[in-house]
C-alpha positions in Angstrom: -77.6 8.7 96.2 -79.0 11.6 95.2 -75.3 13.3 95.4 -73.9 10.6 93.3 -76.6 11.0 90.4 -76.1 15.0 90.7 -72.3 14.3 90.4 -72.6 11.6 87.6 -75.3 14.2 85.7 -72.6 17.0 86.1 -69.9 14.7 84.7 -72.1 13.7 81.7 -72.9 17.1 81.0 -69.0 18.4 80.9 -68.3 15.4 78.5 -71.1 16.5 76.0 -69.7 20.0 76.5 -66.4 18.7 75.6 -67.9 16.6 72.6 -69.9 19.8 71.8 -67.0 22.0 71.6 -64.4 19.3 69.5 -67.2 19.1 66.8 -68.3 22.5 66.4 -64.4 23.9 66.3 -62.6 23.3 63.6 -58.6 23.9 63.2 -57.2 23.6 59.5 -53.2 23.5 58.8 -51.6 25.8 56.9 -51.5 24.8 53.1 -54.5 22.5 53.8 -58.4 23.0 52.8 -61.3 21.1 54.3 -64.1 19.7 52.9 -67.5 20.3 55.1 -70.8 18.3 53.5 -74.1 18.5 55.9 -76.3 15.3 55.8 -73.6 14.0 52.7 -74.0 16.9 50.6 -71.3 19.2 50.4 -71.3 22.3 52.4 -68.5 24.3 52.2 -64.3 24.6 52.0 -62.6 25.2 55.1 -59.5 27.7 54.7 -56.6 27.4 56.9 -56.9 28.2 60.6 -59.9 28.6 63.1 -63.3 27.7 61.7 -66.5 26.8 63.3 -69.1 23.7 62.5 -72.4 23.3 63.3 -72.2 20.4 65.2 -73.6 16.4 64.6 -74.8 18.3 61.3 -71.6 19.0 59.6 -69.0 16.8 58.9 -65.1 17.8 57.5 -65.1 14.8 55.5 -61.6 15.0 53.4 -58.7 17.4 54.5 -57.1 18.4 51.0 -53.0 18.8 50.8 -52.8 22.3 48.9 -48.8 22.1 47.9 -46.8 21.0 45.1 -46.5 17.1 45.3 -44.3 14.6 43.5 -44.8 11.4 42.4 -42.2 8.8 41.1 -43.8 6.2 38.9 -42.2 2.7 38.5 -40.3 2.0 35.2 -43.1 1.3 32.8 -42.1 -0.7 28.9 -42.4 1.1 26.5 -42.5 0.0 22.4 -40.6 2.6 20.2 -41.2 2.8 16.6 -38.1 0.3 15.4 -40.0 -2.6 17.9 -37.9 -2.3 20.7 -39.3 -2.5 24.3 -37.7 0.4 26.8 -38.5 1.1 30.2 -38.9 4.5 31.3 -39.2 6.1 34.3 -41.2 9.5 34.8 -41.7 11.9 37.6 -44.9 14.1 37.8 -45.0 17.2 39.7 -48.6 18.7 40.5 -50.7 21.0 42.6 -54.3 20.6 43.6 -55.8 23.9 42.9 -60.3 23.2 43.3 -59.8 21.1 46.0 -64.1 20.7 45.5 -62.6 19.4 42.0 -60.5 17.3 42.9 -62.6 15.3 45.6 -65.8 14.9 43.6 -64.5 15.0 40.2 -62.2 11.7 40.5 -62.0 9.0 42.7 -58.0 8.9 43.0 -56.6 11.9 41.2 -52.9 10.3 41.5 -53.6 7.1 40.4 -55.7 8.7 37.7 -52.6 10.7 36.6 -49.7 8.0 36.5 -52.4 6.1 34.2 -52.8 8.9 31.7 -48.7 8.8 31.9 -48.6 5.8 31.2 -50.8 6.2 28.1 -49.6 9.4 26.7 -45.7 8.0 26.8 -46.9 5.3 25.1 -48.2 7.4 22.6 -45.3 9.9 22.0 -43.0 7.5 22.2 -44.2 4.8 19.9 -43.6 7.5 17.4 -40.4 7.6 17.8 -37.0 5.2 17.3 -34.8 4.4 19.6 -31.9 7.3 18.7 -34.3 9.8 19.0 -35.9 8.3 21.9 -32.5 8.6 24.1 -32.0 12.2 22.7 -35.0 13.9 22.8 -36.0 13.7 26.2 -37.3 17.4 26.5 -39.6 16.8 23.7 -41.1 13.9 25.7 -41.7 16.2 28.7 -42.9 18.7 26.9 -45.7 16.6 25.3 -46.8 14.7 28.3 -47.0 18.3 30.2 -49.7 19.1 27.6 -51.4 16.4 27.8 -51.3 15.6 31.2 -52.5 19.8 32.1 -55.2 19.5 29.5 -56.6 16.5 31.1 -56.1 16.8 34.5 -57.9 20.8 34.3 -61.3 19.4 35.0 -59.8 17.4 37.8 -58.7 20.3 39.7 -55.2 19.7 39.4 -52.1 21.8 37.8 -49.5 19.3 36.4 -46.3 22.0 36.7 -43.3 19.7 35.8 -43.3 16.2 33.9 -39.7 14.5 34.1 -38.0 11.4 32.5 -35.8 9.6 35.4 -34.6 6.9 32.9 -34.8 5.0 29.8 -33.4 2.2 29.9 -33.0 -0.5 26.7 -32.6 -3.9 26.3 -29.0 -5.3 27.4 -28.3 -6.6 24.0 -29.1 -3.2 23.0 -26.8 -1.4 25.4 -24.0 -3.9 24.6 -24.3 -2.8 20.9 -24.6 1.3 22.2 -21.6 0.7 23.8 -19.6 -1.3 21.2 -20.7 1.6 18.5 -19.9 4.0 21.3 -16.5 2.3 21.9 -15.8 2.0 18.0 -17.1 5.9 17.4 -14.1 7.2 20.6 -11.4 5.0 18.5 -12.3 6.5 14.9 -11.9 9.8 16.6 -8.6 8.5 18.4 -7.3 7.3 15.2 -8.3 10.6 13.4 -6.9 12.6 16.1 -3.7 10.6 16.2 -3.4 10.9 12.3 -3.6 14.6 12.5 -1.1 14.9 15.6 1.6 13.1 13.2 0.6 15.3 10.1 0.7 18.3 12.1 4.1 17.0 13.2 5.7 16.2 9.6 4.6 19.2 8.2 6.7 20.9 11.3 9.5 18.6 10.7 9.6 19.1 7.1 9.3 22.9 7.4 12.3 22.9 10.1 14.2 20.6 7.8 14.1 23.4 5.1 14.8 26.0 7.1 17.9 23.9 8.0 18.8 23.6 4.9 18.5 27.2 4.1 20.6 28.0 6.5 23.5 25.4 6.0 23.6 26.4 2.4 23.4 29.9 3.1 26.3 29.4 6.4 28.6 27.2 3.6 28.4 29.7 0.9 29.5 32.8 3.0 32.0 30.2 4.6 33.4 29.7 1.0 33.1 33.1 0.4 35.1 34.0 3.3 37.8 31.1 2.6 38.2 32.3 -1.4 38.7 35.9 0.2 41.3 34.8 2.6 43.1 32.2 0.4 43.4 35.2 -2.1 44.9 37.7 0.2 47.3 35.1 1.5 48.6 34.4 -1.9 48.9 38.3 -2.7 50.8 38.5 0.6 52.9 35.8 0.0 54.2 37.2 -3.2 54.6 40.3 -1.9 56.7 39.1 0.6 58.7 36.7 -2.0 59.3 39.5 -4.3 60.4 41.9 -1.1 63.0 39.2 -0.5 63.8 39.2 -3.6 64.6 42.8 -3.8 66.5 42.9 -0.7 68.7 40.0 -1.6 69.1 41.2 -4.8 69.8 44.9 -3.3 71.6 43.4 -0.9 74.3 42.0 -3.4 74.6 45.0 -4.9 75.4 46.9 -2.0 77.9 44.9 -1.1 80.2 44.4 -4.3 81.2 40.7 -3.6 84.6 39.8 -4.9 86.5 36.2 -5.4 87.0 35.7 -1.7 83.2 36.5 -0.9 82.1 33.4 -3.9 84.5 31.2 -2.7 84.0 31.1 0.9 80.1 31.0 -0.1 81.3 27.9 -2.4 83.2 26.4 0.9 80.3 26.7 3.2 77.6 25.1 0.1 80.2 21.6 0.0 79.1 20.3 3.5 75.2 20.5 2.0 75.9 19.6 -1.2 77.6 15.8 0.7 74.4 16.1 2.7 72.3 14.3 -0.5 71.1 10.7 0.3 72.2 9.6 -3.3 75.8 11.0 -2.3 78.1 8.2 -1.0 81.2 9.3 -1.9 82.5 13.3 -1.5 85.8 13.2 -3.1 87.4 17.0 -2.3 90.4 17.1 -5.2 94.3 18.4 -3.9 94.1 21.4 -5.8 91.0 22.9 -4.6 92.1 26.4 -4.1 93.7 26.7 -7.6 89.4 25.9 -8.7 88.2 28.1 -6.0 90.3 31.2 -7.7 89.1 30.2 -11.3 85.8 29.6 -10.0 85.7 32.8 -8.7 87.7 35.0 -11.5 84.7 33.4 -13.7 81.8 34.3 -11.3 83.7 38.0 -11.0 83.2 39.1 -14.5 79.3 37.5 -14.5 77.0 40.1 -14.7 75.4 42.1 -12.0 79.1 41.6 -10.1 80.6 44.9 -10.4 84.6 44.8 -11.3 85.3 48.4 -9.6 84.3 49.9 -6.4 84.3 53.5 -7.8 81.6 55.1 -9.0 77.8 55.6 -7.9 75.8 53.0 -7.4 72.1 52.8 -8.4 69.8 51.4 -5.6 67.2 48.8 -6.7 63.6 50.4 -6.0 62.5 48.2 -2.8 58.3 49.2 -2.9 56.4 49.6 0.3 58.0 47.6 3.6 54.3 46.8 4.6 52.8 44.1 2.2 49.7 46.4 1.0 46.0 44.1 0.5 43.6 45.1 -2.1 40.5 46.7 0.0 37.4 45.7 -1.2 33.6 47.0 -0.1 32.5 43.4 0.8 32.4 39.4 -0.4 29.9 40.4 -2.9 32.3 42.3 -4.4 35.0 40.0 -4.6 35.1 38.9 -8.5 35.4 42.8 -9.4 38.1 42.7 -6.8 40.0 39.6 -8.3 39.7 41.3 -11.8 41.4 44.5 -10.7 44.4 42.8 -9.1 45.0 40.7 -11.7 44.9 43.8 -14.0 47.1 45.7 -11.8 49.6 42.8 -11.5 49.7 42.5 -15.5 50.3 45.9 -15.5 53.3 45.9 -13.0 54.9 42.9 -15.1 55.0 45.2 -17.9 56.5 47.8 -16.0 58.8 45.7 -14.9 59.7 43.8 -18.0 60.1 47.6 -19.9 63.5 48.4 -18.5 65.2 44.6 -19.0 64.1 45.2 -22.9 65.3 48.6 -22.7 68.6 47.6 -21.3 69.4 44.8 -24.0 69.0 47.5 -26.5 71.0 49.8 -25.2 74.9 48.3 -25.1 76.3 51.7 -23.2 73.8 51.5 -21.0 73.9 50.8 -16.7 75.5 47.4 -16.2 73.1 47.3 -12.9 69.8 48.1 -14.6 69.6 44.6 -15.7 71.7 43.0 -13.5 70.2 39.6 -14.4 70.5 40.1 -17.9 72.8 37.7 -20.3 76.7 38.2 -20.5 76.6 37.3 -23.9 74.4 40.7 -24.8 76.9 43.1 -23.1 80.0 43.9 -24.8 83.4 43.1 -24.9 85.1 46.2 -23.2 88.5 44.6 -23.0 89.2 44.8 -19.4 91.0 41.8 -17.3 89.1 39.9 -14.6 89.6 41.2 -11.1 91.1 38.1 -10.1 93.8 37.8 -13.0 92.0 34.9 -14.8 91.0 34.5 -18.5 88.2 36.3 -19.6 84.9 34.1 -19.6 84.0 33.3 -22.9 80.7 33.3 -24.3 78.3 30.2 -23.8 
């Protein structure tokens, strides 16, 4: 029995020591502060770490969190200046800077911050209309923070940030706002579409203008080139015809045709005469030989056919063998070149007509000088024709 009593006493002593140590040694976590009371009165604030207090006398009443805290308050109905009820959600970021004041100056500082936020929010939003409330969140946040920081300073709390999570207008207002937004977007879309069509029409008109200008310039240059080509072609045709006439005329003079040649040419022309559509019947007379003989005698005495082969023959000036085109500096000088060509053609015609007038005025001149002249202007020499026929009478 004495041993059992001794063991019980020892166990009680050990238990008392453990309880005493537990009451004496207090460990405070990091970013925490312990409020110690002695006999119900504030004694001290325990910092983070290992602390020793008087057991059974001192008591750690509160353990305050010194970290920044985030509190989200439920939506609160707020009436705007234009008598619309909106629901506003807020978020408060605060931190306890004085654990003693946060413990003894106010009972529930979180509830106090919530109620202060609601009243301040109603005061601020009550002076704004709906449009201003929806677009002035920064202004509302700044006003809330200023009022809360001033009111909670004596509570040992510092409000760092106040954020508006959401502003929900009534469903009817939402519908009206959506319609307004849709109408505004439709208006901007129509404006942009009209502006695009305007720009498109302007660009199309400018393109048509440039195209018309280019087409007109191309048509002008084309007409100038066609006119110049036609002018050169006409000049070449005229020169070619002139050279052909001169060549035939010179060949006639060089060949000295007689009655037989002329009769042969007449016989060759008879089938061509018969080829006409209007010639249904062609009668060849029996005395075609005498007719040919008389025709040859008549044509022998025509002007331009020499009667004698003796004597020098005068050759006609054939001109250049290759056609000559007038050269001009360009299409822009076409009018002046045309004037020069017309003047040159007139001078050439006057120079060609000069020898004819001279041959007609001189009865003793060379008959080849005006081979196509009128036989009536030539004096009668009294020589019989080469074919032995009668001399041709004056027409």
